[in-house]
C-alpha positions, 0 to 999 in steps of 0.5 A: 392320432388319426389322419385325413385329406379332403376330397380335393386332395392329392400330393407329390413325392416328399423328399426328407433331407436327413442323413440316414446312415446304416446300422453299421455306422451308427453302431460305431458312431464315432463321430456323433454328437451327444445329443439326446439325453442321460445315456449319451453323455460320454466319460469326462475327457472321453473322446468321441468314438470311446467305447462309453459313448457307443455303448449309451448310443447302443442303450439309446437305440434298445431304450427308442426299440422298447417303445410301445409306438414303435409298432404301430407307427411302422418301425422296425429294429433295422429302420431305426438303427437307419434312421437313428440320426433323425431320431437324435436331431428330433430329440436335441430339438423337442429338449431345445424347446421345452428347455430340457437339459437334453444331457440329463434327461431323467427317465420320465423326459426320455419315455416323453420324447422318445416314445411319444413326440418323435414316434408320432412325429414319424407317424406323421412324416410318413403321413404327409409323404404318403399323401403329397406322393399321390400328385404329380409335379407341378400340382398344388398340395392341399395340406394333410389334415391331421386330427388330435383327438384326446379328453382334456387335459391328456397332452393335447395342446403340448403334443401338437406344439412339439410336432408344429415346432419339428416340422418348422425346423425341418423347414416346412410349413405347418399349421395348428388350429384347436376346436377351441378357436371357434368358441362363440364370441362373448357376446354371442355366447352371451346370447345363448345362454339366456335364450335358454336360460336354466340350461347349466350345459349353455352356461359357459363356453366348452360344449356343444352348442357353444361353438361357430361352426361356419366359421370353423368351416370357412377358416379350414377351407381357406387353409386348404387352399394355401398351395401357393408360394407367397400367400398367408392367413391369419389363424383364429384364437381365443382368449380363456381369460378375457371376462374374467375367465368366460372367454372370448374371441381373441383381437384379430391383430395378435392372431399368428399368421401362416404362410402358403405352401403349408404341408400339414394342418395339426387340428386338436378336437375335443371330447363333445365331437361325434356326440349324439342327440338324445331325450332325457326324462327326469 
């Protein structure tokens, strides 16, 4: 994920209201509810402060510390210990979002949540905090735009779905857009196909040339200005099932609405971005 903010952007400090217990409190964990996976499940009938639960939480702590993204997001073992309540809360929320039994996570589910979704979310929180710290009190703060780019089928949409949800349940407004939302309408795509008859790359949506670039620019500029309380706008969506799978822009009445002030905008990008034109002789 790559974070950036518009030229006009700047920020004021962001206060995260989650409690951050000390490492000692985390290791003792006498009152912590079992919220983050199979390893947090105490023995039947065991009190909350039992050695079984304390050991289980320590195991989860070690598992989190072993994640491949920990160093990349600037976390140390000490920082993880100090923010363990945040990790466990996020784990509980993501499990509920995906309707996973948070007390019986498989190894794959635990890795997906604690080695991927939560580290990326915490990194995003740090980026937003840094972005907002550059503004003065009373300033209108444009949202930080975080672009997520990866090949098709790699999980961009699911990741952003989780990130957007975690920001919202944390009490902060966020928005999501995909490059797919800016495909040409069915009518426009038909005209493009007719104009370039025989060009297989433009017969269907997906490749460079099949997007409404001006529409995407106008939408992003409007979102960046969504800085005041009570301001609202609808986010475009694309219906890939329309016209037998050829697709069409969804009816505006079905577009989701986002309300300002928006703190973060997640933008999903596809592999066609950044490609240069080239000539090829056959």
